[in-house]
C-alpha positions as CSV (number, residue, x, y, z in Angstrom):
1,M,-25.6,17.3,5.5
2,G,-22.4,19.4,5.5
3,M,-20.0,19.5,8.4
4,V,-20.8,23.2,9.1
5,S,-24.6,22.7,9.1
6,E,-24.1,19.6,11.3
7,F,-22.0,21.6,13.8
8,K,-24.5,24.4,13.7
9,E,-27.3,21.9,14.6
10,F,-25.2,20.5,17.4
11,A,-24.2,23.9,18.8
12,M,-27.8,25.2,18.8
13,R,-29.2,22.2,20.5
14,G,-30.8,23.1,23.8
15,N,-28.5,21.1,26.0
16,V,-25.4,22.7,24.6
17,V,-26.7,26.3,25.1
18,D,-27.9,25.4,28.6
19,L,-24.4,24.0,29.4
20,A,-22.7,27.1,28.1
21,V,-25.0,29.3,30.2
22,G,-24.2,27.1,33.2
23,V,-20.5,27.4,32.7
24,V,-20.6,31.2,32.5
25,I,-22.8,31.5,35.6
26,G,-20.6,28.9,37.4
27,A,-17.5,31.0,36.6
28,A,-19.1,34.1,37.9
29,F,-20.4,32.3,41.0
30,G,-16.8,31.0,41.6
31,K,-15.5,34.5,41.6
32,I,-18.2,35.6,44.1
33,V,-17.3,32.7,46.4
34,A,-13.6,33.3,46.1
35,S,-14.1,36.9,47.1
36,L,-16.4,35.8,50.0
37,V,-13.7,33.4,51.2
38,N,-10.7,35.7,50.6
39,D,-12.1,39.0,51.7
40,I,-14.6,38.1,54.4
41,I,-14.3,34.6,55.9
42,M,-10.5,34.0,56.0
43,P,-9.7,37.4,57.5
44,A,-12.2,36.7,60.2
45,V,-10.9,33.1,60.8
46,G,-7.3,34.5,60.8
47,F,-8.3,37.1,63.4
48,L,-10.0,34.5,65.6
49,V,-6.9,32.2,65.6
50,G,-4.5,35.1,66.5
51,G,-4.1,37.3,63.5
52,V,-2.9,34.7,61.1
53,N,-3.0,35.4,57.4
54,F,-3.5,32.1,55.7
55,N,-1.9,33.2,52.5
56,D,1.4,33.6,54.4
57,L,1.4,30.1,55.9
58,A,4.1,28.1,54.2
59,I,6.9,25.7,54.8
60,E,10.2,26.9,53.3
61,L,12.1,24.1,51.7
62,K,14.9,26.2,50.3
63,A,15.6,29.9,51.1
64,A,15.7,32.5,48.4
65,T,19.2,33.1,47.0
66,V,21.1,35.3,44.5
67,D,22.8,33.5,41.7
68,A,26.2,34.4,40.1
69,A,24.6,36.7,37.6
70,G,22.9,38.7,40.4
71,A,19.4,37.4,39.7
72,E,17.3,36.5,42.6
73,V,16.3,32.8,42.8
74,P,12.9,32.6,44.6
75,A,12.4,30.4,47.7
76,V,10.9,27.0,47.3
77,L,7.8,26.9,49.5
78,I,5.0,24.5,50.3
79,K,2.0,27.0,50.6
80,Y,-0.3,25.0,52.9
81,G,-2.2,28.2,53.8
82,A,-3.3,28.7,50.2
83,F,-4.4,25.1,50.2
84,I,-6.5,25.5,53.3
85,Q,-8.1,28.6,51.7
86,T,-8.9,26.6,48.5
87,I,-10.5,23.8,50.6
88,V,-12.7,26.4,52.3
89,D,-13.7,27.8,48.8
90,F,-14.6,24.3,47.7
91,M,-16.7,23.6,50.8
92,I,-18.7,26.8,50.4
93,I,-19.3,26.1,46.6
94,A,-20.2,22.5,47.3
95,F,-22.7,23.5,50.0
96,A,-24.3,26.2,47.8
97,I,-24.7,23.6,45.0
98,F,-26.1,21.1,47.4
99,V,-28.7,23.6,48.6
100,A,-29.6,24.6,45.1
101,V,-30.0,21.0,44.0
102,K,-32.1,20.2,47.1
103,V,-34.4,23.1,46.3
104,I,-34.8,22.1,42.7
105,N,-35.5,18.5,43.7
106,S,-38.2,19.6,46.2
107,L,-39.8,21.8,43.6
108,K,-39.9,18.9,41.1
109,R,-41.4,16.6,43.8
110,K,-44.1,19.1,44.6
111,Q,-44.8,19.4,40.8
112,A,-45.0,15.7,40.4
113,E,-47.3,15.3,43.5
114,A,-49.7,17.9,42.2
115,P,-52.8,16.4,40.6
116,P,-52.8,16.8,36.9
117,V,-55.0,19.4,35.4
118,P,-57.7,17.6,33.5
119,A,-57.7,18.5,29.8
120,E,-60.8,20.2,28.5
121,Q,-63.0,17.8,26.5
122,S,-63.4,18.5,22.8
123,E,-66.8,19.3,21.4
124,E,-67.1,15.8,20.0
125,A,-66.3,14.2,23.4
126,K,-68.9,16.4,25.1
127,L,-71.5,15.5,22.4
128,L,-70.8,11.8,22.8
129,T,-71.0,12.0,26.6
130,E,-74.4,13.7,26.3
131,I,-75.6,11.0,23.9
132,R,-74.4,8.2,26.2
133,D,-76.1,9.8,29.2
134,A,-79.3,10.2,27.2
135,L,-79.3,6.6,26.1
136,K,-78.8,5.5,29.8
137,R,-82.0,7.4,30.8
């Protein structure tokens, strides 16, 4: 088996395709959650704590300067506000995934608890059952 055909077999395996779909949907979900946090939750939290914009929260280690050539050297900052916002993003994503996994597990449990549907007997089995019942009589 050539390397190309082996790779094709690997790439078309169900798990790889499912993983690729999961990554794409996860990336889109991440953008939705980032927008939710950045555009809805954090402005509301900032308003509640006195009009604070979390993206602006930082500790300045070194002020911005201009070098000898006239180019501006940016300030050195520890942006703890952006870090807080990233933590909120993570918590929302983690909670959403927790809820999704909980729902999936409960659906699997319900499916496992459901009585199995009896398979319909073949014609041979029906005939043999009738013969057995007739012999018992």
